[in-house]
C-alpha positions as CSV (number, residue, x, y, z in Angstrom):
1,X,0.3,0.0,-0.2
2,X,1.3,3.4,-1.5
3,X,0.7,6.6,1.0
4,X,0.4,9.2,-1.4
5,X,1.1,11.8,1.2
6,X,5.0,11.0,1.5
7,X,5.3,12.4,-2.2
8,X,5.0,15.7,-0.4
9,X,7.1,15.0,2.6
10,X,10.9,16.5,2.6
11,X,14.0,14.2,2.6
12,X,14.8,15.1,6.2
13,X,10.8,14.4,7.6
14,X,11.0,11.1,6.0
15,X,14.3,10.2,7.6
16,X,13.0,11.3,11.0
17,X,10.0,9.1,10.7
18,X,12.2,6.1,9.4
19,X,14.6,6.5,12.3
20,X,11.5,6.6,14.7
21,X,10.1,4.0,13.1
22,X,13.1,1.8,13.7
23,X,13.7,3.2,17.2
24,X,9.9,1.9,18.0
25,X,10.4,-1.6,16.0
26,X,7.4,-0.8,13.9
27,X,7.8,-2.9,11.1
28,X,5.4,-1.8,8.8
29,X,6.2,2.0,9.0
30,X,9.5,0.9,8.8
31,X,8.7,-0.9,5.3
32,X,7.2,1.9,4.1
33,X,9.7,4.8,4.9
34,X,12.1,2.1,2.6
35,X,9.9,1.8,0.3
36,X,9.8,5.5,-0.2
37,X,13.3,6.3,-0.2
38,X,13.4,3.4,-2.9
39,X,11.8,4.7,-4.7
40,X,13.4,8.2,-4.7
41,X,16.4,6.8,-5.7
42,X,15.2,4.3,-8.4
43,X,16.8,5.4,-11.7
44,X,18.9,8.1,-10.2
45,X,22.8,8.4,-11.1
46,X,25.2,8.4,-7.9
47,X,25.6,12.6,-8.6
48,X,21.7,12.6,-8.5
49,X,21.3,10.6,-5.3
50,X,24.1,12.8,-3.6
51,X,22.1,15.9,-4.3
52,X,18.4,14.9,-3.3
53,X,19.4,13.7,0.2
54,X,22.6,16.4,0.6
55,X,25.2,14.1,0.6
56,X,28.5,15.0,0.6
57,X,31.5,12.6,-0.5
58,X,34.5,11.8,1.6
59,X,36.4,11.1,-1.1
60,X,38.9,13.0,-2.7
61,X,38.6,13.3,-6.9
62,X,41.6,11.0,-7.5
63,X,39.9,8.7,-3.9
64,X,36.6,8.6,-5.9
65,X,38.1,7.5,-9.3
66,X,39.9,4.7,-7.6
67,X,37.2,3.3,-6.2
68,X,35.2,3.5,-8.9
69,X,37.4,1.5,-11.3
70,X,37.6,-0.9,-8.1
71,X,33.8,-1.3,-8.4
72,X,33.0,-0.5,-12.1
73,X,29.8,-3.2,-11.6
74,X,28.2,-0.6,-9.3
75,X,28.5,2.5,-12.1
76,X,27.1,0.6,-14.5
């Protein structure tokens, strides 16, 4: 079952609810939140995912290139 209201929820709220569901051990709510996150990242490039969730890379450009080379299967 998909909750349409989640479409309007900001990512920070989504993650707060997910953490709350995890702490309360609410499997149903946790599953809904995880599905929503999965739907938001499906079909996006790693760069788009970082922008969407404001993830800052810890790698230097050289370090990132090395990781991409070692794990090329994950960037196909």
